[in-house]
RODREN-177174 format. One line per field, with one value per residue (C-alpha): residue number from 1; residue in one letter; x, y, z. Coordinates in pm, 1 decimal. Layout:
# RODREN-177174
pos	NUM  ...
code	a  ...
x	X  ...
y	Y  ...
z	Z  ...
//
This chain:
# RODREN-177174
pos	1  2  3  4  5  6  7  8  9  10  11  12  13  14  15  16  17  18  19  20  21  22  23  24  25  26  27  28  29  30  31  32  33  34  35  36  37  38  39  40  41  42  43  44  45  46  47  48  49  50  51  52  53  54  55  56  57  58  59  60  61  62  63  64  65  66  67  68  69  70  71  72  73  74  75  76  77  78  79  80  81  82  83  84  85  86  87  88  89  90  91  92  93  94  95  96  97  98  99  100  101  102  103  104  105  106  107  108  109  110  111  112  113  114  115  116  117  118  119  120  121  122  123  124  125  126  127  128  129  130  131  132  133  134  135  136  137  138  139  140  141  142  143  144  145  146  147  148  149  150  151  152  153  154  155  156  157  158  159  160  161  162  163  164  165  166  167  168  169  170  171  172  173  174  175  176  177  178  179  180  181  182  183  184  185  186  187  188  189  190  191  192  193  194  195  196  197  198  199  200  201  202  203  204  205  206  207  208  209  210  211  212  213  214  215  216  217  218  219  220  221  222  223  224  225  226  227  228  229  230  231  232  233  234  235  236  237  238  239  240  241  242  243  244  245  246  247  248  249  250  251  252  253  254  255  256  257  258  259  260  261  262  263  264  265  266  267  268  269  270  271  272  273  274  275  276  277  278  279  280  281  282  283  284  285  286  287  288  289  290  291  292  293  294  295  296  297  298  299  300  301  302  303  304  305  306  307  308  309  310  311  312  313  314  315  316  317  318  319  320  321  322  323  324  325  326  327  328  329  330  331
code	m  n  p  h  a  l  s  a  e  l  s  a  p  a  a  s  a  p  q  w  e  l  h  q  i  v  d  e  l  r  a  v  r  e  r  w  r  d  g  l  a  s  n  q  e  c  g  a  r  q  f  p  s  r  q  h  l  r  e  l  v  g  a  l  c  a  a  l  f  p  m  r  l  g  p  l  d  l  q  q  e  s  e  d  f  f  v  g  h  t  l  d  t  t  l  t  g  l  h  e  q  v  r  r  e  l  a  y  q  a  r  q  h  g  l  p  q  a  v  s  a  e  q  q  a  l  a  i  v  q  r  f  a  r  a  l  p  g  i  r  a  w  l  d  t  d  v  a  a  a  f  h  g  d  p  a  a  h  s  v  d  e  v  l  l  c  y  p  g  i  l  a  i  i  h  y  r  l  a  h  a  l  h  a  l  g  a  p  l  v  a  r  i  i  a  e  v  a  h  s  q  t  g  i  d  i  h  p  g  a  v  i  g  a  s  f  f  i  d  h  g  t  g  v  v  i  g  e  t  a  i  i  g  e  r  v  r  i  y  q  a  v  t  l  g  a  k  r  f  p  a  g  a  d  g  v  l  k  k  g  l  a  r  h  p  i  v  e  d  d  v  v  i  y  a  g  a  t  i  l  g  r  v  t  i  g  q  g  s  v  i  g  g  n  v  w  l  t  r  s  i  a  p  g  s  h  v  t  q  a  h  n  q  q  e  a  p  e  p  v  s  a  s  p  p  t  l  r  t  p  c
x	-384.2  -656.8  -589.4  -698.0  -445.7  -169.8  -253.2  -239.1  98.9  250.6  125.0  254.7  560.9  891.7  1074.1  1364.1  1697.7  1938.1  2210.6  2545.3  2776.0  2927.3  3124.6  3317.1  3375.2  3497.4  3735.9  3874.4  3920.7  4113.2  4338.7  4409.6  4491.7  4727.5  4913.1  4945.7  5078.7  5321.2  5448.0  5513.6  5658.3  5403.3  5214.9  5298.4  4966.6  4860.5  4500.5  4345.1  4343.9  4647.3  4676.3  4589.0  4225.8  4154.4  3804.0  3929.8  4206.4  3954.8  3752.6  4061.7  4188.0  3843.3  3859.9  4213.1  4093.0  3818.3  4069.6  4299.6  4017.9  3742.5  3523.2  3523.7  3561.1  3429.0  3067.3  2792.3  2689.0  3041.4  3076.9  3405.2  3400.8  3404.6  3661.4  3951.2  3740.9  3637.5  3995.2  4128.7  3857.8  3887.6  4266.0  4254.5  4020.8  4186.2  4546.5  4448.9  4295.3  4597.4  4828.3  4647.1  4673.9  5047.3  5098.5  4932.5  5165.8  5479.7  5374.8  5294.1  5630.9  5814.4  5633.3  5680.5  6053.2  6141.3  6269.5  6383.2  6180.1  6401.7  6117.5  5758.6  5544.9  5314.3  5597.4  5735.5  5388.0  5338.8  5664.9  5568.4  5221.6  5353.1  5596.0  5320.8  5093.8  5364.0  5402.6  5033.7  5068.7  5347.5  5138.6  4850.3  5085.4  5206.7  4847.3  4765.6  5023.5  4864.5  4516.4  4647.0  4820.0  4493.4  4295.8  4542.9  4619.5  4265.6  4045.0  3740.5  3810.7  3599.6  3709.9  3941.6  3628.1  3536.8  3888.5  3877.1  3524.9  3530.9  3878.4  3988.7  4349.0  4334.8  4174.9  4452.0  4722.1  4580.8  4593.1  4940.6  5088.6  4948.2  5061.5  5406.7  5467.2  5374.0  5586.2  5889.4  5830.4  5830.7  5472.6  5483.0  5191.4  4953.5  5076.0  5015.1  4661.9  4587.1  4720.8  4507.7  4196.9  4254.9  4330.5  3996.0  3811.7  3984.0  4156.6  4485.2  4763.5  5042.6  5282.4  5350.6  5724.6  5733.1  5877.5  5663.7  5739.5  5505.1  5239.1  5165.0  4858.9  4690.3  4420.0  4130.3  4349.4  4189.4  4454.2  4754.8  5026.3  5327.7  5572.8  5748.0  6084.9  5962.2  6090.8  5883.8  5993.8  5789.8  5513.6  5471.9  5143.0  5024.2  4705.4  4499.2  4645.4  5005.9  5239.7  5568.9  5670.7  5956.9  6116.4  6245.6  6244.6  6588.0  6586.1  6847.0  7020.0  6723.5  6484.9  6313.9  6264.9  6501.6  6319.2  6381.9  6590.0  6556.6  6355.7  6111.5  6156.7  6289.3  6074.4  6233.8  6059.3  5800.5  5741.7  5407.7  5309.3  4999.1  4739.4  4839.1  5215.1  5422.2  5768.2  5958.9  6283.5  6525.0  6531.9  6537.5  6288.6  6470.2  6329.5  6064.6  6013.1  5678.7  5584.1  5304.9  5005.9  5058.6  5438.3  5630.6  5962.0  6244.8  6537.6  6640.7  6576.8  6743.8  6581.1  6340.9  6272.9  5941.9  5870.7  5576.0  5423.5  5302.7  5650.9  5827.5  6092.1  6243.9  6266.0  6581.8  6529.0  6505.5  6813.3  6818.9  6772.1  6458.0  6110.8  5962.8  5743.3  5366.6  5226.3  4952.3  4622.2  4572.8  4288.0
y	-8315.2  -8317.8  -8628.9  -8442.0  -8166.9  -8426.3  -8599.5  -8270.3  -8187.8  -8523.7  -8496.3  -8142.9  -8111.4  -8119.4  -7792.0  -7746.8  -7854.9  -7576.3  -7504.6  -7534.5  -7546.7  -7860.0  -7967.1  -7640.3  -7643.7  -8004.8  -7924.6  -7620.2  -7813.3  -8081.7  -7815.3  -7668.7  -8014.5  -8087.3  -7757.4  -7830.7  -8183.1  -8064.6  -7793.8  -8049.2  -8306.7  -8546.1  -8648.0  -9012.4  -9124.1  -9474.5  -9389.4  -9472.1  -9310.1  -9448.5  -9224.3  -9336.0  -9258.2  -9009.8  -9154.7  -9512.6  -9410.7  -9227.0  -9548.3  -9763.1  -9544.1  -9546.9  -9926.3  -9921.6  -9698.5  -9952.3  -10237.7  -10051.2  -9959.8  -10211.7  -10168.4  -9790.3  -9710.2  -10038.2  -10133.8  -10067.6  -10431.7  -10568.8  -10799.3  -10855.3  -11230.2  -11161.3  -10881.9  -11083.3  -11210.7  -10853.8  -10725.7  -11008.3  -10974.9  -10594.7  -10601.4  -10862.1  -10646.6  -10317.1  -10419.9  -10566.7  -10232.2  -10043.0  -10262.7  -10150.4  -9782.3  -9812.6  -10002.6  -9714.7  -9465.1  -9661.6  -9715.7  -9344.3  -9241.6  -9476.4  -9333.0  -8973.0  -9003.8  -9272.6  -9499.6  -9852.5  -10119.1  -10413.7  -10517.0  -10465.0  -10199.9  -10474.4  -10658.1  -10336.7  -10240.4  -10582.3  -10549.8  -10202.0  -10305.6  -10623.3  -10414.5  -10165.0  -10445.5  -10573.7  -10220.8  -10189.6  -10332.2  -10083.1  -9799.2  -9896.4  -9891.2  -9540.1  -9425.4  -9553.5  -9308.8  -9025.3  -9109.2  -9126.0  -8789.1  -8631.5  -8786.6  -8683.9  -8346.1  -8214.7  -8166.1  -8167.4  -8527.9  -8766.9  -9094.6  -9234.8  -9327.9  -8960.2  -8878.0  -9136.5  -9051.6  -8673.6  -8523.2  -8399.9  -8400.1  -8775.0  -8836.0  -8632.4  -8818.1  -9159.5  -9054.3  -8908.1  -9221.8  -9441.0  -9194.0  -9152.1  -9527.9  -9538.8  -9229.8  -9391.6  -9716.9  -9548.5  -9446.7  -9066.8  -8979.6  -9226.4  -9097.5  -8734.6  -8813.2  -8982.6  -8677.0  -8444.5  -8653.0  -8581.9  -8216.8  -8173.3  -8340.5  -8171.7  -7854.2  -8001.5  -8021.0  -8265.1  -8355.6  -8731.5  -8667.2  -8501.4  -8709.6  -8705.4  -8885.9  -9066.5  -8907.7  -8624.2  -8412.1  -8153.4  -7972.8  -7825.9  -7838.8  -7622.8  -7444.0  -7646.6  -7681.3  -7911.3  -7905.9  -8187.9  -8176.9  -8090.5  -8311.9  -8331.3  -8513.5  -8699.1  -8562.8  -8246.6  -8056.7  -7794.4  -7594.5  -7462.3  -7242.4  -7338.3  -7336.1  -7522.6  -7386.5  -7283.2  -6938.5  -6921.1  -7129.4  -7136.4  -7163.5  -7307.4  -7128.1  -7211.3  -7037.6  -7360.6  -7414.0  -7671.0  -7976.7  -8179.9  -7931.3  -7936.6  -7615.8  -7676.3  -7658.6  -7921.1  -7937.6  -8132.2  -8338.9  -8196.7  -7869.1  -7685.6  -7449.1  -7238.7  -7119.3  -6906.0  -6946.2  -6948.8  -7106.7  -7080.8  -7220.5  -7490.0  -7372.7  -7582.7  -7541.7  -7677.1  -7949.4  -7843.1  -7497.7  -7315.9  -7100.9  -6856.1  -6772.7  -6570.2  -6578.9  -6537.2  -6720.5  -6757.7  -6842.7  -7136.2  -7126.1  -7307.9  -7592.5  -7475.1  -7138.3  -6954.7  -6725.9  -6486.3  -6254.7  -5991.8  -5880.2  -6006.4  -6166.8  -6497.5  -6577.1  -6755.2  -7119.5  -7202.4  -7353.2  -7730.9  -7750.1  -7536.3  -7688.5  -7676.5  -7373.6  -7412.4  -7388.4  -7132.9  -7243.9  -7086.3  -6847.4
z	-24055.5  -24325.1  -24542.5  -24855.4  -24783.9  -24725.6  -25054.3  -25239.4  -25081.7  -25181.0  -25536.8  -25584.4  -25812.7  -25629.4  -25583.8  -25820.2  -25676.0  -25580.6  -25832.0  -25653.6  -25958.4  -25803.8  -26109.8  -26113.6  -25737.1  -25742.6  -26030.3  -25850.0  -25525.2  -25715.6  -25865.5  -25519.9  -25379.8  -25665.9  -25619.2  -25246.3  -25307.1  -25573.1  -25339.3  -25064.8  -25305.3  -25156.6  -25466.6  -25397.2  -25255.1  -25343.1  -25427.7  -25089.4  -24746.5  -24563.9  -24258.1  -23905.4  -23821.6  -23543.7  -23495.8  -23465.1  -23225.9  -23007.6  -22983.1  -22925.6  -22641.2  -22481.7  -22487.1  -22341.8  -22057.7  -21986.7  -21988.8  -21748.6  -21507.6  -21589.6  -21281.4  -21308.7  -21678.8  -21821.4  -21906.8  -21654.3  -21621.4  -21565.0  -21264.6  -21086.5  -21154.2  -21530.1  -21508.3  -21652.2  -21942.2  -22026.8  -22006.8  -22224.1  -22488.7  -22495.2  -22528.3  -22804.5  -23011.9  -22924.2  -22982.7  -23319.6  -23415.0  -23282.0  -23489.3  -23804.5  -23708.4  -23635.2  -23962.7  -24148.6  -23982.5  -24064.4  -24426.7  -24457.7  -24313.3  -24549.6  -24851.8  -24742.8  -24682.9  -24933.5  -24658.8  -24746.0  -24570.5  -24481.3  -24250.7  -24363.8  -24198.2  -24076.0  -23899.6  -23749.5  -23628.2  -23474.1  -23279.8  -23154.9  -23040.6  -22875.3  -22669.6  -22594.5  -22473.5  -22239.1  -22099.4  -22001.2  -21646.0  -21576.3  -21721.7  -21494.0  -21192.8  -21286.9  -21328.7  -20981.3  -20842.9  -21042.8  -20915.2  -20557.7  -20601.4  -20718.5  -20433.3  -20163.5  -20320.9  -20357.3  -20049.4  -20279.4  -20384.6  -20176.1  -20338.5  -20600.7  -20795.7  -20816.2  -20934.6  -21214.2  -21325.8  -21298.5  -21314.8  -21658.3  -21541.2  -21484.5  -21824.3  -21987.7  -21794.2  -21892.5  -22256.4  -22208.9  -22052.8  -22330.7  -22597.9  -22443.0  -22456.0  -22825.3  -22896.4  -22735.4  -22923.4  -23265.2  -23342.9  -23289.9  -23520.4  -23356.0  -23019.0  -23118.1  -23234.5  -22901.1  -22715.6  -22927.7  -22855.7  -22486.0  -22564.5  -22739.9  -22451.0  -22157.4  -22276.2  -22147.8  -22407.1  -22316.5  -22594.7  -22588.7  -22613.9  -22269.8  -21984.2  -21668.2  -21343.3  -21108.0  -20884.7  -21128.6  -21046.7  -21269.2  -21070.3  -21272.2  -21579.9  -21847.7  -22052.4  -21933.8  -22201.5  -22164.4  -22453.6  -22636.0  -22459.1  -22108.7  -21827.3  -21508.2  -21194.3  -20935.9  -20713.1  -20919.0  -20891.1  -21140.2  -21176.1  -21464.5  -21740.8  -21664.7  -21966.2  -21987.0  -22325.0  -22549.4  -22530.5  -22887.8  -23202.9  -23374.9  -23754.0  -23987.3  -24273.4  -24495.3  -24254.2  -24153.5  -23780.6  -23630.2  -23498.0  -23184.9  -22987.3  -22607.7  -22562.9  -22275.7  -21895.3  -21657.4  -21343.7  -21060.7  -20792.7  -20548.9  -20735.6  -20719.0  -21002.0  -20942.7  -21191.3  -21487.4  -21445.9  -21765.8  -21768.0  -22095.9  -22231.5  -22121.7  -21762.2  -21446.1  -21161.8  -20858.8  -20636.3  -20387.1  -20540.0  -20548.0  -20848.8  -20768.7  -20983.5  -21305.1  -21275.2  -21602.5  -21565.4  -21816.7  -21587.8  -21372.9  -20999.3  -20711.9  -20518.5  -20248.9  -20414.2  -20388.9  -20684.7  -20662.5  -20918.9  -20674.8  -20577.6  -20890.7  -20677.4  -20584.7  -20217.1  -20109.2  -20014.1  -19645.7  -19476.6  -19482.4  -19106.0  -19109.9  -19135.6  -19484.5  -19565.2  -19560.2  -19909.9  -19954.9  -20099.1  -20444.6  -20495.2
//
């Protein structure tokens, strides 16, 4: 560039700043916030942001994944002889950060609901995270069954390393098992944020309140939805776009939806649910049943049933003495 031209450009008067009417916009936004807070009776904020942080929890769960599977999800230069040091250092830092996020949730809940605090939020959070930390070896053992189920259940899987590094279903299940433990221990908001981090990354939506047994396999996974009160047994396999949802949402006399009701399916052991199936309501899918692709199901079915969409019918289960039916490969 010609140096004389550059000099002339730098010495030219600056263009006038755009007029955004920021003072008016800021004032109007404040008025909207105040109306919203007044309407929710939540104008009790202490002047600083006190909610758990989605960004921090995303980072903390990434670190927990690395601590659970250090040689596969940990740093690239990690050597096996320093594995324990890495796990210990990572957990020390991560659990300290998690304690702060849980403390924020408990303090927020106490303010929102006017709850008395016989024990401080910090002490309660410490107890929750200590119990969570002690549960981590058991969570890792459960995850090993999930990884094995994916490896043995998918002919395209060539190694458990591939499953851990590539399968969105496994990523979602890792997040779910961590979130479920925190949900059960009394940190449901932190747990829900962790679940939504996985949802945004994988397209798989598992509520942390759901109860899921060992050896759970989600193949492909995009569009899977598992509701809060769903119960899933062991060795269950589901495919993409499966919904285990609620059929209806009862409301109280005031018109507000009732919370916490058991409204999602129970799926017993060894069930296979193929792509696009939708199962709604507190129904039971009997052990060993097969639900075909695109089936819409709102009733319970007996163990060993085979429900198909093409004929809109339920085949009777085979007699106990007969050999089990061969499962068809989904299209």
